[in-house]
N, C-alpha and C positions, 0 to 999 in steps of 0.2 A: 160350186152350183152350177150348171152350166146354163147356157144363153135363153133357152126357150123355158127355164123355170122363172128365170128372173125375168124375160119379158111377159109371161103370164101374171108373175106375183103384179107387175107393175102396171099391170092392164086391170084387175083388181083393185089397186089403190088408185087409178086414175079415175074409177068409174065412179068414187066420193066426189069427185071434182069436176068433171066435165060438164057443160053446161047440157049437154045431149048425150049422153050415155051410149046411145046407140051408135054414136059414130066411131067407140071403141070396134065394134063389130068384125070393121074393115080396117083397123089399124095396122102399121106395119112400124118396121124400123124408120123409116123415113116420115111418119108421121109427124108432123110440128105439133108438141102442145098447145102453145099458145096460138096460135093460127089456125089449126085444123080442129082440136078439140076443143077451143074456145073455153080454155083454164086461163084466167085470168093472172096476172102476175104476182099477186097477194097469195092466191092460192095454189100458185107454182111453190112456193114457199113452203106449205101446208105439205105440198106431194113428198118435196124434199126431206121434210120431219118426219114425214110417216115412211120414206122410204129407209132412213138412218134408225129408226126403232123396228120396222121388220126385219129390215137386213143385218143388223147390230153391227152398224157401220157409222164413221163420222164423214159427213161432207162438207168441206169448208168453201169459203166464199168463191176461192178462185177455180174449186172442180163444179160449184151449183151453175158460175155464169157458164159455165159450158154446156149445160143442160138446156137445149132448145128441141130436139128430136127424143123420138122413145129411144132411137141407138145410142143418143148422145148418155141417156141417161145410162140405158146397159152397160156402156163402157167405162162409165165413172165408178157404176158400182160393183162391175168385175173387178176395175183396178183396186178397189178399196179392201174387197174380198182376198184379192190374191194374198 
């Protein structure tokens, strides 16, 4: 799956958990999930679980700890899909 498809799917997932979904309109790979999108840390766990379901992967705790930005999430997802 290419990076653009992963990015678009990730935006759809984040739309469910972002305090203000309008913030996703300007989201980039550098967008910080907790700080910029105002997703709280408990909801970040939900985002990771949803990513596992949508992409058919398993994200362990070490990889989950690396996810801070949308770009980090894309890298983890790509490594799991490879």
